C-alpha positions, 0 to 999 in steps of 0.5 A: 655206727652202722647197722650189721647185714641183716642176713649173717649167713656165711657161704664160701662160693659164689651163688646169687638170688634171683627172683625165684629165691624170693616165695611170694604167697597169695593171700584168699579167702573167698571162693568164686562161688561166695563160700570161704575156703576151708582154712581161711580166718576171716576180717573183723565184718558185721553185716551192718560193715559188709552192707555199708561196703556192698552198697559202695560196690553198687553206687559205683559201679552205676557210677561208673556206668551212668558218667562214662555215657555222659562222656560220651555224649560229651556233658564230660569230657572225661571219666576213669572207672573203677569197675573190676577192682572195686574189692581192691578199694573198698576193702581197703577203704573200710579197713581205715579210720575215718581220720585216716588220709587217703593219698589217692591215685585217680581210680580210687572215687570208690573210697572217697564214696565210702568215707560219705561223698554225695551223689552231687558232690561227684556231680559238681567236680565232673561237671566244674560248676559253682558248688566243685570243691575244687572249684572247677579246676581240676579235670573230671575225677580228679576229687578231693574232701578235706572234711573227709581226708582225700587229698586232692588227686594230681594228674602227674603219675606217683606224685603222691607217693613221697607225699604219703610218705610226708602225711605218715611222718606228720601224723606219726610227730603229731602223735595221732593215733593215724594212718596215711594210705597212698593208692597206686597203680604197678605202672606208678611204681615205676617212677621215680617217685615211687622209689623215693617214698618207699624209701624214706618211709622205711627208713623215716618209719612212716606208718604208711601203708601203700597200696598197689593195684596191680591191674596187668596194665600201666595203660597199654603196656603189661606188666611182663614189659614193665618189670622183670622182678617178681611183681611189687611186692619184692620191692617193699621186702626189698626196701626193708618193708612189712610187705603181703600179696593179695587176690584184689578181687578177695572183699574179705582179703582186701579187708583182712590185709588191711586191717592188720597193716593198719594195726602193725603200721600204728603199732610200730610207726613203720610203713607198710606194702601191699600188693593187690592183684585184681584186673581193669575189667572196663578202659584205661579212661574214656580215651582209651580203647583196650581192643588194641592190646587185650583180647577180648577172651583174656577179658571175659576170664577175668569176669569169671572173678567180678569182685562185686559178684563174688562178694554179693554170694558171699552175703547171699549165703551169710542171708545179708541180701537177696537177689531182690533187694540187689536189683532195686539198690541198682534201679534206685541209685540209676535214678539217684546218678541221671537226676543229679546229672541232671541238676550238676549240669544247669548249675554254672561254673565257677565266676572268672574272679575266683581263678586267681584266688587261694594261690597267695594270700592275695593277687599279686599284680601281676594275676590281676593284669593276667586276670584283665587280659583273660576277660578281655580275650573273651570280650573279643572271641565271646562266640569262641567260648560257652556263654558261662564261660566268663561269667564276667 
Protein backbone atom coordinates (compact mmCIF):
# COMPACT_ATOMS: atom_id res chain seq x y z
CA UNK A 1 0.00 0.00 0.00
CA UNK A 2 1.37 3.41 -0.94
CA UNK A 3 1.94 6.05 1.70
CA UNK A 4 -0.56 8.83 2.30
CA UNK A 5 0.48 12.32 1.13
CA UNK A 6 2.89 14.05 3.48
CA UNK A 7 0.54 17.03 3.80
CA UNK A 8 -3.14 16.23 4.15
CA UNK A 9 -4.37 19.80 4.29
CA UNK A 10 -7.08 20.45 1.75
CA UNK A 11 -7.74 23.69 -0.13
CA UNK A 12 -10.54 24.53 -2.53
CA UNK A 13 -8.92 27.10 -4.76
CA UNK A 14 -5.68 27.11 -6.74
CA UNK A 15 -2.73 27.98 -4.47
CA UNK A 16 0.77 27.40 -5.82
CA UNK A 17 3.86 27.10 -3.67
CA UNK A 18 7.03 29.01 -4.51
CA UNK A 19 10.47 29.33 -2.99
CA UNK A 20 9.24 32.09 -0.66
CA UNK A 21 6.93 29.51 0.94
CA UNK A 22 9.91 27.61 2.35
CA UNK A 23 11.63 29.55 5.12
CA UNK A 24 15.11 28.18 5.85
CA UNK A 25 16.92 29.82 8.78
CA UNK A 26 20.71 29.89 9.03
CA UNK A 27 22.47 28.70 12.17
CA UNK A 28 25.01 31.14 13.62
CA UNK A 29 26.82 30.86 16.96
CA UNK A 30 30.02 32.91 16.56
CA UNK A 31 30.09 36.61 15.75
CA UNK A 32 32.89 38.23 13.74
CA UNK A 33 34.62 39.45 16.90
CA UNK A 34 34.86 35.96 18.36
CA UNK A 35 32.03 36.35 20.86
CA UNK A 36 28.95 34.16 20.76
CA UNK A 37 25.37 35.29 20.20
CA UNK A 38 23.43 35.80 23.42
CA UNK A 39 21.07 32.85 23.00
CA UNK A 40 23.50 30.59 21.15
CA UNK A 41 23.68 26.93 22.18
CA UNK A 42 27.30 25.84 21.93
CA UNK A 43 28.45 22.48 20.54
CA UNK A 44 30.28 19.88 22.61
CA UNK A 45 33.82 21.28 22.63
CA UNK A 46 36.69 21.51 25.09
CA UNK A 47 40.16 23.06 24.99
CA UNK A 48 41.87 19.97 23.54
CA UNK A 49 39.39 19.71 20.68
CA UNK A 50 39.55 23.44 19.95
CA UNK A 51 43.35 23.35 19.87
CA UNK A 52 43.36 20.43 17.44
CA UNK A 53 40.86 22.20 15.19
CA UNK A 54 42.85 25.43 15.19
CA UNK A 55 46.13 23.61 14.61
CA UNK A 56 44.50 22.05 11.53
CA UNK A 57 43.40 25.51 10.38
CA UNK A 58 46.94 26.88 10.58
CA UNK A 59 48.52 23.88 8.87
CA UNK A 60 45.98 24.06 6.05
CA UNK A 61 46.55 27.79 5.51
CA UNK A 62 50.32 27.24 5.37
CA UNK A 63 50.01 24.19 3.10
CA UNK A 64 47.82 26.16 0.69
CA UNK A 65 50.21 29.12 0.68
CA UNK A 66 53.35 27.01 0.14
CA UNK A 67 51.96 24.55 -2.40
CA UNK A 68 50.27 27.16 -4.55
CA UNK A 69 53.69 28.81 -4.65
CA UNK A 70 55.29 25.47 -5.55
CA UNK A 71 52.84 25.09 -8.44
CA UNK A 72 53.69 28.57 -9.72
CA UNK A 73 57.36 27.56 -9.60
CA UNK A 74 56.65 24.48 -11.70
CA UNK A 75 57.47 22.04 -8.92
CA UNK A 76 54.00 20.44 -8.94
CA UNK A 77 51.48 20.47 -11.77
CA UNK A 78 48.24 21.49 -10.04
CA UNK A 79 46.80 22.69 -6.74
CA UNK A 80 43.49 23.63 -5.12
CA UNK A 81 43.17 25.58 -1.87
CA UNK A 82 40.78 25.27 1.06
CA UNK A 83 41.31 28.94 1.97
CA UNK A 84 38.13 30.54 3.26
CA UNK A 85 36.32 27.24 3.73
CA UNK A 86 38.28 25.88 6.69
CA UNK A 87 35.41 26.18 9.17
CA UNK A 88 33.07 24.21 6.92
CA UNK A 89 35.56 21.38 6.47
CA UNK A 90 37.30 21.24 9.86
CA UNK A 91 34.20 22.01 11.89
CA UNK A 92 32.39 19.06 10.31
CA UNK A 93 35.36 16.68 10.41
CA UNK A 94 35.81 17.37 14.12
CA UNK A 95 32.26 16.17 14.80
CA UNK A 96 32.93 12.71 13.38
CA UNK A 97 34.19 9.44 14.79
CA UNK A 98 37.57 8.39 13.39
CA UNK A 99 35.95 5.39 11.69
CA UNK A 100 33.25 7.38 9.96
CA UNK A 101 33.96 7.28 6.24
CA UNK A 102 34.80 10.52 4.41
CA UNK A 103 34.05 10.88 0.72
CA UNK A 104 35.56 14.19 -0.33
CA UNK A 105 35.26 16.31 -3.43
CA UNK A 106 38.67 17.97 -3.85
CA UNK A 107 38.86 20.84 -1.38
CA UNK A 108 38.69 18.93 1.87
CA UNK A 109 42.34 18.16 2.58
CA UNK A 110 41.85 19.89 5.95
CA UNK A 111 39.59 16.98 6.97
CA UNK A 112 42.32 14.53 6.05
CA UNK A 113 44.86 16.50 8.08
CA UNK A 114 42.48 16.51 11.04
CA UNK A 115 42.37 12.72 10.77
CA UNK A 116 46.17 12.52 11.02
CA UNK A 117 47.59 12.62 7.47
CA UNK A 118 51.23 13.66 7.87
CA UNK A 119 53.07 16.48 6.15
CA UNK A 120 55.26 13.89 4.42
CA UNK A 121 52.20 12.03 3.13
CA UNK A 122 50.79 15.24 1.67
CA UNK A 123 54.07 15.93 -0.12
CA UNK A 124 54.51 12.40 -1.43
CA UNK A 125 51.05 12.55 -2.98
CA UNK A 126 51.55 15.93 -4.61
CA UNK A 127 54.93 14.95 -6.05
CA UNK A 128 53.62 11.51 -7.13
CA UNK A 129 56.76 9.80 -5.87
CA UNK A 130 57.33 6.15 -4.94
CA UNK A 131 56.12 6.77 -1.36
CA UNK A 132 52.75 8.10 -2.52
CA UNK A 133 49.91 5.92 -1.22
CA UNK A 134 48.27 6.21 -4.64
CA UNK A 135 51.46 5.12 -6.45
CA UNK A 136 51.63 8.33 -8.43
CA UNK A 137 48.46 7.65 -10.39
CA UNK A 138 46.43 10.64 -9.28
CA UNK A 139 46.60 14.38 -9.85
CA UNK A 140 47.98 16.43 -6.95
CA UNK A 141 45.47 16.91 -4.08
CA UNK A 142 43.51 13.79 -5.07
CA UNK A 143 44.25 12.12 -1.75
CA UNK A 144 43.12 8.83 -0.31
CA UNK A 145 43.91 6.90 2.85
CA UNK A 146 42.43 3.53 3.74
CA UNK A 147 43.88 3.75 7.24
CA UNK A 148 42.12 7.08 7.88
CA UNK A 149 38.82 6.03 6.25
CA UNK A 150 39.17 8.74 3.60
CA UNK A 151 38.16 7.46 0.19
CA UNK A 152 40.29 8.48 -2.78
CA UNK A 153 39.24 11.71 -4.49
CA UNK A 154 37.98 11.48 -8.05
CA UNK A 155 38.09 14.38 -10.52
CA UNK A 156 34.70 13.80 -12.21
CA UNK A 157 32.15 15.96 -10.45
CA UNK A 158 29.63 14.44 -8.01
CA UNK A 159 30.59 10.78 -8.44
CA UNK A 160 31.14 10.55 -4.68
CA UNK A 161 27.52 11.42 -3.86
CA UNK A 162 25.78 8.15 -4.86
CA UNK A 163 28.87 6.29 -3.66
CA UNK A 164 28.42 7.88 -0.22
CA UNK A 165 24.84 6.63 -0.14
CA UNK A 166 26.16 3.13 -0.76
CA UNK A 167 28.86 3.47 1.88
CA UNK A 168 26.36 4.62 4.50
CA UNK A 169 23.97 1.82 3.57
CA UNK A 170 26.83 -0.69 3.84
CA UNK A 171 27.70 0.58 7.32
CA UNK A 172 24.07 0.10 8.33
CA UNK A 173 23.97 -3.47 6.99
CA UNK A 174 27.16 -4.24 8.90
CA UNK A 175 25.53 -2.80 12.03
CA UNK A 176 28.45 -0.45 12.54
CA UNK A 177 27.90 2.62 14.71
CA UNK A 178 29.29 4.88 11.99
CA UNK A 179 28.16 7.18 9.22
CA UNK A 180 29.46 8.27 5.85
CA UNK A 181 29.94 11.96 5.15
CA UNK A 182 29.99 13.28 1.62
CA UNK A 183 31.43 16.70 0.75
CA UNK A 184 30.47 18.56 -2.43
CA UNK A 185 29.96 22.07 -3.73
CA UNK A 186 26.72 23.66 -4.84
CA UNK A 187 27.92 23.27 -8.43
CA UNK A 188 28.09 19.49 -8.00
CA UNK A 189 24.48 19.63 -6.83
CA UNK A 190 23.56 20.45 -10.43
CA UNK A 191 24.76 17.02 -11.55
CA UNK A 192 22.40 14.08 -11.97
CA UNK A 193 24.48 12.04 -9.53
CA UNK A 194 23.41 14.43 -6.76
CA UNK A 195 19.71 13.76 -7.29
CA UNK A 196 20.18 10.00 -7.72
CA UNK A 197 22.30 9.77 -4.58
CA UNK A 198 20.01 11.91 -2.45
CA UNK A 199 16.85 10.09 -3.45
CA UNK A 200 18.45 6.69 -2.96
CA UNK A 201 19.71 7.69 0.52
CA UNK A 202 16.29 8.98 1.58
CA UNK A 203 14.41 5.92 0.31
CA UNK A 204 16.89 3.33 1.61
CA UNK A 205 17.49 5.26 4.85
CA UNK A 206 21.24 5.38 4.49
CA UNK A 207 23.05 6.98 7.48
CA UNK A 208 24.92 9.50 5.34
CA UNK A 209 25.61 13.17 5.97
CA UNK A 210 25.52 15.14 2.73
CA UNK A 211 27.62 18.24 3.34
CA UNK A 212 27.31 20.98 0.72
CA UNK A 213 29.91 23.75 0.74
CA UNK A 214 27.93 26.51 -0.95
CA UNK A 215 30.75 28.96 -1.76
CA UNK A 216 28.82 30.98 -4.31
CA UNK A 217 30.55 29.79 -7.48
CA UNK A 218 30.77 26.66 -9.59
CA UNK A 219 34.24 27.63 -10.84
CA UNK A 220 33.17 30.90 -12.51
CA UNK A 221 29.38 30.43 -12.55
CA UNK A 222 27.62 32.32 -9.71
CA UNK A 223 24.76 30.68 -7.86
CA UNK A 224 22.14 32.92 -9.44
CA UNK A 225 23.03 31.37 -12.79
CA UNK A 226 23.03 27.83 -11.38
CA UNK A 227 19.60 27.54 -9.81
CA UNK A 228 16.42 29.51 -9.10
CA UNK A 229 15.37 27.67 -5.94
CA UNK A 230 16.17 28.36 -2.30
CA UNK A 231 19.72 27.09 -2.32
CA UNK A 232 20.58 23.43 -1.81
CA UNK A 233 18.84 23.02 1.56
CA UNK A 234 15.42 23.17 -0.07
CA UNK A 235 16.32 20.06 -2.06
CA UNK A 236 16.97 18.10 1.11
CA UNK A 237 13.48 18.93 2.30
CA UNK A 238 12.16 17.92 -1.11
CA UNK A 239 13.74 14.50 -0.78
CA UNK A 240 12.32 14.05 2.71
CA UNK A 241 15.58 14.56 4.59
CA UNK A 242 16.41 16.24 7.85
CA UNK A 243 18.07 19.45 6.64
CA UNK A 244 19.90 22.42 8.11
CA UNK A 245 21.58 25.54 6.74
CA UNK A 246 24.56 26.92 8.66
CA UNK A 247 27.00 29.80 8.43
CA UNK A 248 29.91 27.93 6.86
CA UNK A 249 32.41 30.45 8.21
CA UNK A 250 31.29 29.82 11.78
CA UNK A 251 33.37 26.94 13.20
CA UNK A 252 31.10 26.41 16.19
CA UNK A 253 27.89 26.42 14.14
CA UNK A 254 29.29 23.83 11.74
CA UNK A 255 30.54 21.67 14.61
CA UNK A 256 27.18 21.83 16.39
CA UNK A 257 25.17 21.05 13.25
CA UNK A 258 27.36 18.10 12.30
CA UNK A 259 27.42 16.65 15.82
CA UNK A 260 23.64 16.62 15.87
CA UNK A 261 23.37 15.46 12.26
CA UNK A 262 25.57 12.45 13.07
CA UNK A 263 23.54 11.62 16.17
CA UNK A 264 20.30 11.77 14.16
CA UNK A 265 21.69 9.69 11.29
CA UNK A 266 22.76 6.93 13.68
CA UNK A 267 19.63 6.96 15.81
CA UNK A 268 17.30 6.86 12.81
CA UNK A 269 19.41 5.15 10.14
CA UNK A 270 18.62 8.10 7.93
CA UNK A 271 20.45 10.73 5.87
CA UNK A 272 20.91 14.41 6.71
CA UNK A 273 21.72 17.37 4.45
CA UNK A 274 23.85 20.26 5.72
CA UNK A 275 24.25 23.35 3.56
CA UNK A 276 27.17 25.50 4.72
CA UNK A 277 27.12 29.03 3.31
CA UNK A 278 30.75 30.04 2.80
CA UNK A 279 33.12 31.65 0.30
CA UNK A 280 36.20 30.55 -1.59
CA UNK A 281 38.77 33.27 -0.88
CA UNK A 282 41.23 31.92 -3.45
CA UNK A 283 40.89 30.82 -7.04
CA UNK A 284 38.96 27.67 -7.94
CA UNK A 285 42.29 26.02 -8.71
CA UNK A 286 45.79 26.95 -9.83
CA UNK A 287 44.38 26.99 -13.38
CA UNK A 288 41.78 29.65 -12.57
CA UNK A 289 41.82 33.47 -12.45
CA UNK A 290 38.86 34.70 -10.37
CA UNK A 291 39.44 38.34 -11.36
CA UNK A 292 37.57 37.53 -14.55
CA UNK A 293 34.29 36.83 -12.81
CA UNK A 294 34.25 38.50 -9.37
CA UNK A 295 35.32 41.85 -8.00
CA UNK A 296 38.03 42.79 -5.52
CA UNK A 297 35.32 44.53 -3.48
CA UNK A 298 33.41 41.24 -3.15
CA UNK A 299 36.54 39.40 -2.06
CA UNK A 300 37.40 42.11 0.47
CA UNK A 301 33.90 41.93 1.93
CA UNK A 302 34.19 38.19 2.50
CA UNK A 303 37.68 38.49 3.99
CA UNK A 304 36.00 40.30 6.87
CA UNK A 305 34.28 36.99 7.61
CA UNK A 306 37.51 34.96 7.62
CA UNK A 307 36.60 31.71 9.45
CA UNK A 308 40.08 31.11 10.84
CA UNK A 309 40.33 34.60 12.29
CA UNK A 310 36.87 34.34 13.83
CA UNK A 311 37.69 31.04 15.52
CA UNK A 312 41.06 32.36 16.70
CA UNK A 313 39.38 35.35 18.35
CA UNK A 314 36.98 33.00 20.15
CA UNK A 315 39.93 30.97 21.44
CA UNK A 316 41.71 34.14 22.57
CA UNK A 317 38.56 35.18 24.42
CA UNK A 318 38.59 31.78 26.12
CA UNK A 319 42.26 32.16 27.05
CA UNK A 320 43.19 29.07 25.02
CA UNK A 321 45.64 30.80 22.66
CA UNK A 322 47.47 34.11 22.32
CA UNK A 323 48.96 36.05 19.43
CA UNK A 324 52.55 35.03 20.23
CA UNK A 325 51.66 31.33 20.17
CA UNK A 326 49.74 31.84 16.93
CA UNK A 327 52.76 33.42 15.21
CA UNK A 328 55.00 30.56 16.36
CA UNK A 329 52.55 28.01 15.01
CA UNK A 330 52.61 29.58 11.55
CA UNK A 331 56.42 29.79 11.60
CA UNK A 332 56.70 26.14 12.62
CA UNK A 333 54.49 24.89 9.82
CA UNK A 334 56.11 27.10 7.17
CA UNK A 335 59.48 25.58 8.03
CA UNK A 336 58.05 22.06 8.21
CA UNK A 337 56.24 22.24 4.86
CA UNK A 338 59.20 23.79 3.05
CA UNK A 339 61.55 21.13 4.41
CA UNK A 340 59.12 18.36 3.37
CA UNK A 341 58.88 19.81 -0.15
CA UNK A 342 62.65 19.65 -0.56
CA UNK A 343 62.70 16.01 0.48
CA UNK A 344 59.65 14.77 -1.44
CA UNK A 345 60.62 16.32 -4.78
CA UNK A 346 63.87 14.31 -4.78
CA UNK A 347 62.26 10.92 -4.15
CA UNK A 348 62.01 8.87 -7.40
CA UNK A 349 58.67 8.19 -9.06
CA UNK A 350 57.20 4.67 -8.77
CA UNK A 351 58.74 1.96 -10.94
CA UNK A 352 57.10 1.74 -14.35
CA UNK A 353 56.17 -1.92 -13.83
CA UNK A 354 53.75 -0.88 -11.07
CA UNK A 355 51.51 0.90 -13.56
CA UNK A 356 49.68 -2.34 -14.43
CA UNK A 357 49.40 -3.65 -10.89
CA UNK A 358 46.26 -3.42 -8.73
CA UNK A 359 43.96 -3.58 -11.75
CA UNK A 360 43.44 -7.35 -11.73
CA UNK A 361 44.70 -10.04 -9.39
CA UNK A 362 47.37 -10.74 -11.99
CA UNK A 363 48.21 -8.50 -14.96
CA UNK A 364 46.48 -9.74 -18.11
CA UNK A 365 48.36 -10.49 -21.35
CA UNK A 366 47.05 -7.30 -22.98
CA UNK A 367 48.28 -5.17 -20.07
CA UNK A 368 51.71 -6.82 -20.25
CA UNK A 369 51.80 -6.15 -24.00
CA UNK A 370 50.88 -2.49 -23.48
CA UNK A 371 53.58 -2.10 -20.82
CA UNK A 372 56.21 -3.58 -23.14
CA UNK A 373 55.15 -1.15 -25.89
CA UNK A 374 55.36 1.77 -23.46
CA UNK A 375 58.89 0.79 -22.46
CA UNK A 376 59.90 0.60 -26.11
CA UNK A 377 58.41 4.03 -26.74
CA UNK A 378 60.25 5.63 -23.80
CA UNK A 379 63.52 3.97 -24.90
CA UNK A 380 63.05 5.29 -28.41
CA UNK A 381 62.43 8.88 -27.30
CA UNK A 382 64.44 9.21 -24.06
CA UNK A 383 64.86 13.00 -24.30
CA UNK A 384 61.08 13.51 -24.35
CA UNK A 385 60.62 12.11 -20.85
CA UNK A 386 62.11 12.92 -17.44
CA UNK A 387 65.11 10.73 -16.60
CA UNK A 388 63.15 9.05 -13.83
CA UNK A 389 60.02 8.40 -15.92
CA UNK A 390 60.94 4.96 -17.14
CA UNK A 391 62.83 3.53 -14.19
CA UNK A 392 63.26 0.52 -16.46
